[in-house]
A tleap script that builds the chain and sets N, CA, C and O, in Angstrom:
source leaprc.protein.ff14SB
mol = sequence {
  NMET LYS LEU PRO ARG ASP LEU SER GLY ALA
  GLN LEU ALA LYS ALA LEU ALA ARG ILE GLY
  TYR SER THR THR ARG GLN THR GLY SER HIE
  LEU ARG LEU THR ILE ALA SER PRO SER GLU
  HIE HIE VAL THR ILE PRO LEU HIE ASP PRO
  LEU ARG VAL GLY THR LEU ALA ALA ILE LEU
  ALA ASP VAL ALA ASP HIE GLN GLU MET THR
  ARG ASP GLU LEU LEU ASP ARG LEU PHE CGLY
}
set mol.1.N position { -19.544 -12.170 71.653 }
set mol.1.CA position { -18.726 -13.310 71.275 }
set mol.1.C position { -18.981 -13.623 69.796 }
set mol.1.O position { -20.118 -13.557 69.328 }
set mol.2.N position { -17.938 -13.955 69.084 }
set mol.2.CA position { -18.026 -14.249 67.670 }
set mol.2.C position { -18.554 -15.675 67.446 }
set mol.2.O position { -18.260 -16.585 68.220 }
set mol.3.N position { -19.334 -15.848 66.379 }
set mol.3.CA position { -19.863 -17.172 66.060 }
set mol.3.C position { -18.737 -18.109 65.639 }
set mol.3.O position { -17.835 -17.701 64.908 }
set mol.4.N position { -18.780 -19.363 66.094 }
set mol.4.CA position { -17.790 -20.337 65.626 }
set mol.4.C position { -17.982 -20.607 64.133 }
set mol.4.O position { -19.116 -20.711 63.664 }
set mol.5.N position { -16.899 -20.718 63.397 }
set mol.5.CA position { -16.963 -20.883 61.947 }
set mol.5.C position { -16.859 -22.333 61.496 }
set mol.5.O position { -17.151 -22.631 60.338 }
set mol.6.N position { -16.457 -23.230 62.363 }
set mol.6.CA position { -16.216 -24.621 61.967 }
set mol.6.C position { -17.085 -25.598 62.760 }
set mol.6.O position { -16.677 -26.733 63.009 }
set mol.7.N position { -18.265 -25.166 63.150 }
set mol.7.CA position { -19.147 -25.972 63.983 }
set mol.7.C position { -20.021 -26.862 63.106 }
set mol.7.O position { -20.621 -26.393 62.140 }
set mol.8.N position { -20.091 -28.141 63.444 }
set mol.8.CA position { -20.965 -29.063 62.702 }
set mol.8.C position { -22.337 -29.104 63.381 }
set mol.8.O position { -22.500 -28.652 64.515 }
set mol.9.N position { -23.300 -29.645 62.674 }
set mol.9.CA position { -24.636 -29.787 63.235 }
set mol.9.C position { -24.652 -30.699 64.452 }
set mol.9.O position { -25.377 -30.440 65.413 }
set mol.10.N position { -23.852 -31.772 64.417 }
set mol.10.CA position { -23.789 -32.698 65.555 }
set mol.10.C position { -23.186 -32.011 66.780 }
set mol.10.O position { -23.633 -32.245 67.903 }
set mol.11.N position { -22.179 -31.168 66.572 }
set mol.11.CA position { -21.568 -30.448 67.692 }
set mol.11.C position { -22.558 -29.451 68.294 }
set mol.11.O position { -22.605 -29.283 69.512 }
set mol.12.N position { -23.343 -28.792 67.451 }
set mol.12.CA position { -24.350 -27.860 67.954 }
set mol.12.C position { -25.427 -28.601 68.742 }
set mol.12.O position { -25.866 -28.120 69.787 }
set mol.13.N position { -25.854 -29.759 68.258 }
set mol.13.CA position { -26.869 -30.551 68.969 }
set mol.13.C position { -26.346 -30.978 70.340 }
set mol.13.O position { -27.089 -30.955 71.321 }
set mol.14.N position { -25.085 -31.364 70.412 }
set mol.14.CA position { -24.473 -31.763 71.678 }
set mol.14.C position { -24.402 -30.575 72.638 }
set mol.14.O position { -24.650 -30.730 73.834 }
set mol.15.N position { -24.064 -29.388 72.121 }
set mol.15.CA position { -23.995 -28.190 72.959 }
set mol.15.C position { -25.385 -27.805 73.470 }
set mol.15.O position { -25.534 -27.417 74.628 }
set mol.16.N position { -26.397 -27.910 72.613 }
set mol.16.CA position { -27.758 -27.575 73.041 }
set mol.16.C position { -28.292 -28.585 74.055 }
set mol.16.O position { -29.153 -28.246 74.867 }
set mol.17.N position { -27.796 -29.810 74.019 }
set mol.17.CA position { -28.205 -30.817 75.008 }
set mol.17.C position { -27.782 -30.393 76.414 }
set mol.17.O position { -28.435 -30.755 77.393 }
set mol.18.N position { -26.692 -29.626 76.519 }
set mol.18.CA position { -26.226 -29.155 77.834 }
set mol.18.C position { -27.200 -28.187 78.485 }
set mol.18.O position { -27.187 -28.034 79.707 }
set mol.19.N position { -28.053 -27.524 77.691 }
set mol.19.CA position { -29.017 -26.600 78.287 }
set mol.19.C position { -30.435 -27.173 78.292 }
set mol.19.O position { -31.394 -26.454 78.575 }
set mol.20.N position { -30.569 -28.454 77.983 }
set mol.20.CA position { -31.859 -29.119 78.148 }
set mol.20.C position { -32.551 -29.608 76.894 }
set mol.20.O position { -33.595 -30.252 76.998 }
set mol.21.N position { -32.024 -29.335 75.722 }
set mol.21.CA position { -32.633 -29.821 74.485 }
set mol.21.C position { -32.302 -31.295 74.286 }
set mol.21.O position { -31.190 -31.732 74.582 }
set mol.22.N position { -33.253 -32.048 73.792 }
set mol.22.CA position { -33.018 -33.459 73.498 }
set mol.22.C position { -33.530 -33.781 72.099 }
set mol.22.O position { -34.463 -33.151 71.601 }
set mol.23.N position { -32.908 -34.762 71.483 }
set mol.23.CA position { -33.287 -35.160 70.127 }
set mol.23.C position { -34.619 -35.897 70.172 }
set mol.23.O position { -34.773 -36.873 70.906 }
set mol.24.N position { -35.580 -35.422 69.381 }
set mol.24.CA position { -36.877 -36.093 69.344 }
set mol.24.C position { -37.046 -36.917 68.081 }
set mol.24.O position { -37.777 -37.907 68.075 }
set mol.25.N position { -36.367 -36.510 67.004 }
set mol.25.CA position { -36.435 -37.328 65.791 }
set mol.25.C position { -35.364 -36.877 64.811 }
set mol.25.O position { -34.798 -35.791 64.931 }
set mol.26.N position { -35.101 -37.741 63.838 }
set mol.26.CA position { -34.183 -37.423 62.763 }
set mol.26.C position { -34.836 -37.836 61.456 }
set mol.26.O position { -35.331 -38.955 61.314 }
set mol.27.N position { -34.829 -36.911 60.504 }
set mol.27.CA position { -35.342 -37.196 59.171 }
set mol.27.C position { -34.237 -36.856 58.189 }
set mol.27.O position { -33.905 -35.687 57.994 }
set mol.28.N position { -33.673 -37.873 57.578 }
set mol.28.CA position { -32.570 -37.648 56.650 }
set mol.28.C position { -31.387 -37.027 57.358 }
set mol.28.O position { -30.858 -37.593 58.314 }
set mol.29.N position { -30.971 -35.860 56.886 }
set mol.29.CA position { -29.806 -35.211 57.470 }
set mol.29.C position { -30.189 -34.066 58.407 }
set mol.29.O position { -29.397 -33.144 58.603 }
set mol.30.N position { -31.399 -34.110 58.991 }
set mol.30.CA position { -31.837 -33.062 59.900 }
set mol.30.C position { -32.291 -33.662 61.224 }
set mol.30.O position { -33.003 -34.666 61.258 }
set mol.31.N position { -31.866 -33.026 62.312 }
set mol.31.CA position { -32.294 -33.411 63.656 }
set mol.31.C position { -33.347 -32.431 64.142 }
set mol.31.O position { -33.283 -31.242 63.828 }
set mol.32.N position { -34.302 -32.914 64.893 }
set mol.32.CA position { -35.245 -32.031 65.571 }
set mol.32.C position { -35.003 -32.156 67.059 }
set mol.32.O position { -35.099 -33.245 67.625 }
set mol.33.N position { -34.690 -31.036 67.691 }
set mol.33.CA position { -34.448 -30.993 69.127 }
set mol.33.C position { -35.623 -30.302 69.794 }
set mol.33.O position { -36.215 -29.380 69.233 }
set mol.34.N position { -35.958 -30.760 71.011 }
set mol.34.CA position { -37.092 -30.215 71.746 }
set mol.34.C position { -36.695 -29.980 73.189 }
set mol.34.O position { -35.921 -30.738 73.774 }
set mol.35.N position { -37.244 -28.908 73.751 }
set mol.35.CA position { -37.116 -28.642 75.181 }
set mol.35.C position { -38.532 -28.430 75.705 }
set mol.35.O position { -39.368 -27.849 75.013 }
set mol.36.N position { -38.806 -28.893 76.916 }
set mol.36.CA position { -40.165 -28.832 77.445 }
set mol.36.C position { -40.398 -27.640 78.371 }
set mol.36.O position { -41.543 -27.223 78.542 }
set mol.37.N position { -39.348 -27.080 78.973 }
set mol.37.CA position { -39.570 -25.985 79.914 }
set mol.37.C position { -38.750 -24.777 79.507 }
set mol.37.O position { -37.662 -24.982 78.969 }
set mol.38.N position { -39.153 -23.578 79.706 }
set mol.38.CA position { -40.383 -23.166 80.388 }
set mol.38.C position { -41.639 -23.432 79.557 }
set mol.38.O position { -42.726 -23.578 80.117 }
set mol.39.N position { -41.506 -23.496 78.237 }
set mol.39.CA position { -42.595 -23.948 77.379 }
set mol.39.C position { -41.964 -24.785 76.268 }
set mol.39.O position { -40.759 -24.712 76.028 }
set mol.40.N position { -42.786 -25.572 75.602 }
set mol.40.CA position { -42.242 -26.459 74.575 }
set mol.40.C position { -41.699 -25.662 73.398 }
set mol.40.O position { -42.338 -24.728 72.913 }
set mol.41.N position { -40.509 -26.047 72.949 }
set mol.41.CA position { -39.858 -25.352 71.834 }
set mol.41.C position { -39.122 -26.379 70.996 }
set mol.41.O position { -38.456 -27.267 71.529 }
set mol.42.N position { -39.245 -26.255 69.674 }
set mol.42.CA position { -38.587 -27.169 68.744 }
set mol.42.C position { -37.617 -26.382 67.880 }
set mol.42.O position { -37.884 -25.239 67.510 }
set mol.43.N position { -36.502 -26.999 67.566 }
set mol.43.CA position { -35.534 -26.401 66.648 }
set mol.43.C position { -34.994 -27.516 65.759 }
set mol.43.O position { -34.706 -28.615 66.232 }
set mol.44.N position { -34.860 -27.223 64.466 }
set mol.44.CA position { -34.347 -28.195 63.511 }
set mol.44.C position { -32.931 -27.817 63.127 }
set mol.44.O position { -32.655 -26.670 62.778 }
set mol.45.N position { -32.030 -28.800 63.193 }
set mol.45.CA position { -30.613 -28.574 62.913 }
set mol.45.C position { -30.184 -29.486 61.776 }
set mol.45.O position { -30.361 -30.702 61.860 }
set mol.46.N position { -29.618 -28.915 60.708 }
set mol.46.CA position { -29.068 -29.763 59.650 }
set mol.46.C position { -27.753 -30.388 60.116 }
set mol.46.O position { -26.952 -29.723 60.773 }
set mol.47.N position { -27.530 -31.633 59.787 }
set mol.47.CA position { -26.300 -32.317 60.194 }
set mol.47.C position { -25.205 -32.102 59.158 }
set mol.47.O position { -24.600 -33.057 58.671 }
set mol.48.N position { -24.961 -30.852 58.830 }
set mol.48.CA position { -23.921 -30.501 57.877 }
set mol.48.C position { -22.620 -30.208 58.612 }
set mol.48.O position { -22.629 -29.872 59.796 }
set mol.49.N position { -21.510 -30.336 57.909 }
set mol.49.CA position { -20.208 -30.063 58.517 }
set mol.49.C position { -19.364 -29.257 57.548 }
set mol.49.O position { -18.897 -29.812 56.553 }
set mol.50.N position { -19.152 -28.003 57.788 }
set mol.50.CA position { -19.656 -27.168 58.883 }
set mol.50.C position { -21.013 -26.555 58.531 }
set mol.50.O position { -21.437 -26.553 57.375 }
set mol.51.N position { -21.680 -26.036 59.568 }
set mol.51.CA position { -22.923 -25.308 59.354 }
set mol.51.C position { -22.607 -23.961 58.707 }
set mol.51.O position { -21.573 -23.359 58.996 }
set mol.52.N position { -23.477 -23.499 57.851 }
set mol.52.CA position { -23.311 -22.160 57.295 }
set mol.52.C position { -23.527 -21.136 58.411 }
set mol.52.O position { -24.328 -21.353 59.320 }
set mol.53.N position { -22.817 -20.040 58.329 }
set mol.53.CA position { -22.863 -19.024 59.382 }
set mol.53.C position { -24.271 -18.467 59.549 }
set mol.53.O position { -24.714 -18.259 60.678 }
set mol.54.N position { -24.984 -18.221 58.452 }
set mol.54.CA position { -26.348 -17.702 58.539 }
set mol.54.C position { -27.304 -18.686 59.180 }
set mol.54.O position { -28.185 -18.294 59.945 }
set mol.55.N position { -27.134 -19.958 58.872 }
set mol.55.CA position { -27.965 -21.008 59.480 }
set mol.55.C position { -27.707 -21.080 60.976 }
set mol.55.O position { -28.646 -21.133 61.770 }
set mol.56.N position { -26.443 -21.081 61.361 }
set mol.56.CA position { -26.073 -21.118 62.776 }
set mol.56.C position { -26.618 -19.894 63.505 }
set mol.56.O position { -27.159 -20.019 64.603 }
set mol.57.N position { -26.482 -18.724 62.910 }
set mol.57.CA position { -26.968 -17.490 63.532 }
set mol.57.C position { -28.477 -17.539 63.739 }
set mol.57.O position { -28.970 -17.107 64.781 }
set mol.58.N position { -29.214 -18.056 62.764 }
set mol.58.CA position { -30.671 -18.138 62.871 }
set mol.58.C position { -31.093 -19.113 63.965 }
set mol.58.O position { -32.012 -18.823 64.731 }
set mol.59.N position { -30.433 -20.262 64.046 }
set mol.59.CA position { -30.753 -21.257 65.083 }
set mol.59.C position { -30.475 -20.680 66.462 }
set mol.59.O position { -31.302 -20.796 67.366 }
set mol.60.N position { -29.308 -20.056 66.623 }
set mol.60.CA position { -28.944 -19.487 67.926 }
set mol.60.C position { -29.864 -18.333 68.313 }
set mol.60.O position { -30.200 -18.187 69.488 }
set mol.61.N position { -30.278 -17.511 67.349 }
set mol.61.CA position { -31.208 -16.418 67.639 }
set mol.61.C position { -32.552 -16.966 68.109 }
set mol.61.O position { -33.154 -16.421 69.034 }
set mol.62.N position { -33.021 -18.033 67.483 }
set mol.62.CA position { -34.290 -18.656 67.867 }
set mol.62.C position { -34.207 -19.229 69.280 }
set mol.62.O position { -35.112 -19.025 70.089 }
set mol.63.N position { -33.133 -19.939 69.572 }
set mol.63.CA position { -32.959 -20.534 70.903 }
set mol.63.C position { -32.799 -19.445 71.959 }
set mol.63.O position { -33.393 -19.537 73.033 }
set mol.64.N position { -32.007 -18.417 71.668 }
set mol.64.CA position { -31.796 -17.322 72.621 }
set mol.64.C position { -33.107 -16.604 72.916 }
set mol.64.O position { -33.370 -16.239 74.062 }
set mol.65.N position { -33.924 -16.401 71.898 }
set mol.65.CA position { -35.218 -15.754 72.094 }
set mol.65.C position { -36.111 -16.590 73.000 }
set mol.65.O position { -36.772 -16.054 73.889 }
set mol.66.N position { -36.134 -17.893 72.781 }
set mol.66.CA position { -36.959 -18.765 73.620 }
set mol.66.C position { -36.432 -18.822 75.052 }
set mol.66.O position { -37.221 -18.877 75.996 }
set mol.67.N position { -35.124 -18.809 75.224 }
set mol.67.CA position { -34.522 -18.867 76.562 }
set mol.67.C position { -34.488 -17.501 77.251 }
set mol.67.O position { -34.046 -17.390 78.394 }
set mol.68.N position { -34.957 -16.464 76.550 }
set mol.68.CA position { -35.012 -15.094 77.057 }
set mol.68.C position { -33.640 -14.597 77.501 }
set mol.68.O position { -33.465 -14.109 78.618 }
set mol.69.N position { -32.668 -14.736 76.590 }
set mol.69.CA position { -31.321 -14.233 76.827 }
set mol.69.C position { -30.784 -13.703 75.502 }
set mol.69.O position { -31.360 -13.947 74.442 }
set mol.70.N position { -29.680 -12.981 75.578 }
set mol.70.CA position { -29.072 -12.485 74.347 }
set mol.70.C position { -28.297 -13.603 73.672 }
set mol.70.O position { -27.995 -14.627 74.286 }
set mol.71.N position { -27.980 -13.393 72.399 }
set mol.71.CA position { -27.208 -14.407 71.674 }
set mol.71.C position { -25.825 -14.587 72.305 }
set mol.71.O position { -25.317 -15.706 72.375 }
set mol.72.N position { -25.211 -13.481 72.768 }
set mol.72.CA position { -23.894 -13.578 73.398 }
set mol.72.C position { -23.946 -14.375 74.699 }
set mol.72.O position { -23.029 -15.146 74.983 }
set mol.73.N position { -25.001 -14.203 75.491 }
set mol.73.CA position { -25.158 -14.993 76.719 }
set mol.73.C position { -25.305 -16.474 76.386 }
set mol.73.O position { -24.732 -17.330 77.060 }
set mol.74.N position { -26.072 -16.768 75.345 }
set mol.74.CA position { -26.249 -18.158 74.926 }
set mol.74.C position { -24.927 -18.745 74.457 }
set mol.74.O position { -24.590 -19.871 74.825 }
set mol.75.N position { -24.172 -18.004 73.650 }
set mol.75.CA position { -22.861 -18.496 73.183 }
set mol.75.C position { -21.926 -18.776 74.358 }
set mol.75.O position { -21.188 -19.761 74.341 }
set mol.76.N position { -21.952 -17.914 75.381 }
set mol.76.CA position { -21.117 -18.147 76.570 }
set mol.76.C position { -21.529 -19.432 77.289 }
set mol.76.O position { -20.671 -20.190 77.740 }
set mol.77.N position { -22.835 -19.680 77.399 }
set mol.77.CA position { -23.302 -20.902 78.061 }
set mol.77.C position { -22.960 -22.151 77.264 }
set mol.77.O position { -22.627 -23.188 77.837 }
set mol.78.N position { -23.044 -22.051 75.939 }
set mol.78.CA position { -22.808 -23.223 75.099 }
set mol.78.C position { -21.329 -23.507 74.880 }
set mol.78.O position { -20.909 -24.663 74.941 }
set mol.79.N position { -20.533 -22.473 74.625 }
set mol.79.CA position { -19.149 -22.670 74.202 }
set mol.79.C position { -18.125 -21.978 75.084 }
set mol.79.O position { -16.924 -22.125 74.860 }
set mol.80.N position { -18.573 -21.226 76.082 }
set mol.80.CA position { -17.643 -20.439 76.903 }
set mol.80.C position { -16.938 -21.186 77.970 }
set mol.80.O position { -16.140 -20.606 78.706 }
savepdb mol mol.pdb
quit
């Protein structure tokens, strides 16, 4: 699946909330999301509109690695 090109940081945070991530803090224009299971994992998302493609790809790769799935599987769960 192709990466969305017009996704904002707030939209990504909302999509990640569907798989269990919750906002733990905000510093300036960055959100920190945390999930507790299967192990604790933190990801920082800039609240830019739109997110740069490389930034989005790096965040999704990190989350997919922690969730033990491919990036395409994660994209299907988040946006499919």
